[in-house]
C-alpha positions in Angstrom: 41.0 14.2 -16.2 40.0 13.3 -19.6 41.5 9.8 -19.4 38.9 9.3 -16.1 36.2 10.1 -17.9 36.6 8.0 -21.0 36.8 5.0 -18.5 34.0 6.0 -16.5 31.7 6.5 -20.1 33.3 3.5 -21.1 32.9 1.6 -18.0 28.7 2.5 -18.3 28.2 1.3 -21.5 30.1 -1.9 -20.6 28.1 -2.8 -17.6 24.6 -0.9 -17.9 23.1 -3.9 -15.1 25.4 -2.8 -12.6 22.6 0.2 -12.2 19.2 -1.5 -13.7 17.3 -3.4 -11.2 16.6 -7.0 -12.5 13.8 -8.4 -14.1 12.5 -9.9 -10.9 12.8 -6.9 -8.9 10.4 -5.6 -11.8 7.9 -8.0 -11.7 7.6 -7.7 -7.6 7.2 -3.7 -7.6 4.8 -4.2 -10.4 3.1 -6.9 -8.0 3.2 -4.9 -5.1 1.2 -2.2 -6.8 -1.1 -4.8 -7.9 -1.5 -5.8 -4.7 -2.3 -2.8 -3.5 -4.8 -2.1 -5.9 -6.6 -5.2 -5.1 -7.0 -4.4 -1.2 -7.9 -1.3 -1.9 -10.7 -2.6 -4.6 -11.5 -5.4 -2.7 -11.1 -7.5 -5.6 -11.2 -11.1 -4.8 -10.2 -12.8 -8.1 -6.9 -10.2 -7.7 -6.1 -11.1 -4.2 -7.2 -14.9 -4.8 -4.4 -14.6 -7.9 -1.6 -12.9 -5.8 -1.3 -14.9 -2.9 -0.7 -18.7 -2.1 -3.0 -20.9 0.0 -0.9 -21.0 2.6 -0.6 -17.7 3.2 0.1 -16.1 6.8 -1.1 -12.5 6.7 0.1 -10.8 10.0 -1.1 -7.4 11.3 0.3 -5.0 13.0 -1.8 -5.8 16.0 -0.2 -9.5 16.3 -3.5 -10.9 14.6 -2.8 -13.3 11.9 -5.2 -14.3 8.7 -4.8 -17.2 6.7 -5.9 -16.8 3.0 -9.4 -17.2 3.4 -9.7 -14.7 6.1 -7.7 -12.3 5.0 -9.6 -12.1 1.4 -13.1 -12.1 3.1 -12.0 -9.6 5.4 -12.2 -7.2 2.5 -14.4 -8.6 0.1 -17.5 -8.1 3.4 -15.5 -4.5 4.4 -14.5 -5.9 7.9 -10.9 -4.1 6.7 -11.1 -1.2 4.3 -8.0 0.5 2.7 -9.2 3.5 0.8 -5.7 4.9 -0.1 -2.4 3.2 0.1 1.2 4.9 -0.5 4.4 2.5 -0.1 7.8 3.9 0.4 11.4 3.9 1.4 11.0 -0.1 -0.5 13.9 -2.6 -0.5 13.4 -5.6 -2.9 15.9 -8.5 -2.2 15.7 -12.0 -4.6 17.2 -15.5 -2.9 16.7 -18.2 -5.5 12.9 -18.3 -5.6 12.4 -16.2 -2.8 11.6 -12.4 -3.0 11.8 -10.0 0.5 10.4 -6.7 0.3 10.5 -3.9 3.2 8.5 -1.2 2.8 6.7 1.7 5.1 2.8 2.4 4.3 1.3 5.2 4.7 -2.8 4.2 3.8 -6.3 5.6 4.9 -8.6 3.2 6.4 -12.3 3.1 6.8 -13.1 -0.2 9.5 -16.4 0.1 9.9 -16.9 3.2 7.9 -14.9 5.5 10.4 -12.3 7.3 8.7 -8.6 7.0 9.9 -5.0 6.2 8.6 -2.1 4.3 9.7 1.7 4.2 9.3 3.0 1.0 9.1 6.9 -0.8 8.3 5.5 -3.9 6.4 7.4 -7.4 5.4 6.7 -9.6 2.5 7.9 -12.9 1.4 7.0 -13.7 -2.5 7.4 -17.0 -3.5 7.9 -17.9 -7.3 6.0 -20.8 -8.8 6.4 -21.7 -12.0 6.4 -18.2 -13.8 5.0 -16.3 -11.5 5.4 -15.0 -8.1 2.8 -15.0 -4.8 3.0 -13.7 -1.9 3.3 -16.3 1.1 3.3 -14.2 4.0 3.7 -10.5 5.4 3.9 -8.9 9.0 3.2 -5.2 9.3 4.9 -3.3 12.5 4.0 -0.5 13.8 6.7 2.9 13.8 
């Protein structure tokens, strides 16, 4: 039994990266938090910096918005989110693409009417140079 414990401890010391997230995954987690904050605060500059010019932003009601429409709807308060909680997040990096799925629980206030949504969301981030940008997002009810 002591031999087994020593082997396990040695393995953990030799291969800590097996249990660690990649730096890209950590970057994407931070970007997901930044995106949530930019959406809540309707921060036009941050939203612009986080997204590609070719953004496809899909809603749970099957509406699609381009980058301009997405940002304008938040800045002009057509779409209002006051709280966003993300859970069950999974990140997969493949080359210069990052695929993220999660569950979003959010408080909303479109037109000043408070409400709550529970959505499953899928995101695609693309790395360009040293930075990641959101290129696509699709929400699903459920």
